C-alpha positions in Angstrom: 70.7 -18.8 104.6 72.8 -15.7 105.3 74.8 -13.8 103.0 78.1 -12.4 102.8 78.1 -9.0 102.0 80.6 -5.7 101.8 80.4 -3.1 104.6 78.6 -0.6 102.5 75.6 -3.6 101.8 75.7 -4.3 105.5 74.9 -0.8 106.3 72.2 -0.6 103.7 70.8 -3.8 104.7 70.8 -3.2 108.5 68.9 0.4 107.9 66.1 -1.4 106.1 66.2 -4.0 109.0 65.6 -1.2 111.3 63.1 1.0 109.4 61.2 -2.5 109.5 61.4 -2.6 113.3 64.1 -5.4 113.8 66.7 -5.5 116.4 70.4 -6.1 115.3 72.6 -8.5 117.3 76.4 -8.5 116.3 79.2 -11.2 116.9 82.6 -11.8 115.5 85.5 -14.1 115.6 88.0 -15.8 113.5 86.1 -19.2 112.5 89.1 -21.1 111.5 87.9 -24.6 111.5 84.4 -24.6 112.4 83.6 -26.6 115.2 80.3 -26.9 118.0 81.4 -24.5 120.2 81.2 -21.6 117.2 77.8 -23.1 116.3 76.7 -22.8 119.8 77.9 -19.3 120.0 76.6 -18.0 117.0 73.0 -20.0 117.6 73.0 -18.1 121.1 74.0 -14.7 119.7 71.1 -15.0 117.2 68.8 -15.2 120.1 69.7 -11.9 120.8 68.2 -10.1 118.0 65.9 -10.2 115.2 69.0 -10.1 112.8 72.4 -11.5 113.2 75.4 -9.7 111.8 78.5 -11.7 111.9 82.0 -10.1 111.5 84.7 -12.6 110.2 88.3 -11.6 110.6 90.3 -11.2 107.2 93.3 -13.4 106.5 95.8 -10.6 107.4 94.3 -9.8 110.6 94.3 -13.5 111.5 98.0 -13.8 110.9 98.6 -10.6 113.0 96.4 -12.3 115.8 97.3 -16.0 115.4 100.7 -16.0 113.6 101.9 -16.8 110.0 100.8 -20.4 110.2 97.0 -19.3 110.4 94.3 -19.1 109.1 93.7 -22.7 107.7 90.8 -21.7 105.6 90.5 -18.4 103.5 88.6 -15.3 104.7 86.0 -16.2 101.9 85.5 -19.9 102.7 85.1 -19.2 106.5 82.6 -16.3 105.9 80.7 -18.9 103.2 80.6 -21.4 106.0 79.2 -19.1 108.6 76.7 -17.6 106.5 75.5 -21.0 106.1 74.4 -21.5 109.7 71.0 -21.4 111.0 70.5 -17.8 112.6 73.1 -16.0 110.8 71.8 -13.3 108.4 74.7 -11.1 107.3 78.6 -11.9 107.3 81.1 -9.3 106.6 84.8 -9.5 106.7 86.8 -7.0 108.6 90.5 -6.2 108.6 90.8 -3.7 111.5 92.4 -5.0 114.7 89.1 -4.8 116.6 85.6 -4.5 115.6 84.9 -1.1 117.2 84.8 0.8 114.0 81.9 -1.6 112.7 80.2 -1.3 116.1 80.1 2.4 115.7 78.9 2.5 112.3 76.3 -0.3 112.7 75.3 0.5 116.3 74.0 -3.3 117.3 71.6 -3.5 119.9 73.4 -6.3 121.4 77.0 -7.0 121.1 77.4 -10.7 122.0 80.8 -12.3 123.0 81.6 -15.8 124.1 81.9 -17.3 127.4 85.7 -16.6 127.6 84.6 -13.0 128.5 82.8 -11.3 131.0 80.7 -8.3 130.4 83.5 -6.3 132.1 86.2 -7.7 130.2 84.7 -7.5 126.7 87.5 -5.0 124.9 84.9 -3.0 122.9 82.2 -2.5 126.1 83.0 0.8 126.4 82.1 1.5 122.6 78.8 -0.3 122.9 78.0 1.8 126.3 78.7 5.1 124.4 75.8 4.6 121.9 73.6 2.8 124.2 74.0 -0.8 123.1 74.2 -3.8 125.3 77.1 -6.7 125.6 75.5 -10.0 126.2 77.7 -13.2 127.0 76.5 -16.1 125.1 77.1 -19.8 123.8 78.2 -22.7 126.1 81.5 -22.9 128.3 84.8 -22.3 126.3 86.3 -25.7 126.1 86.4 -25.9 122.1 89.5 -24.3 120.6 90.7 -24.2 117.0 94.3 -24.7 118.0 93.6 -27.9 120.0 92.0 -29.2 116.9 95.1 -28.3 114.7 97.2 -29.4 117.3 95.2 -33.1 117.2 95.2 -33.3 113.4 99.0 -32.4 113.4 99.5 -34.9 116.0 97.4 -37.8 114.1 99.3 -37.1 110.7 102.6 -37.3 112.6 101.6 -40.7 114.3 100.4 -41.9 110.8 103.6 -41.4 109.0 105.6 -43.3 112.0 
């Protein structure tokens, strides 16, 4: 099982992994209402390195991105769930608008994004190229969405109260 760590702890762990000759893959996301698309994305990301770091958006950053009704689960709960997935080594919660700071600090060998991106459309691709990393598009086709799950649940609740 992976561990939820602070940024400082993560830096120490990744430094030790590199001294031991391990490569580092990096993935990020909200991971609100964990679904099979998330699992497939993270398992594919784990195949891109010896260690997988997952950055989970803080509650405040999720509200900025998704609106006041989100997240459904707290950042601590989301981080713990992600850390429990096979292949995930380290989870860190981040509050920035993007993961550029973490990428520059950690310099992962592979920055993994889902199939809703191409290598050319990954927002952080220039940052990764600056330090000599690579961008990997991983996971299955993007046909799973948390917002759709929330809408289905809301619709089922509305139907049951009729």
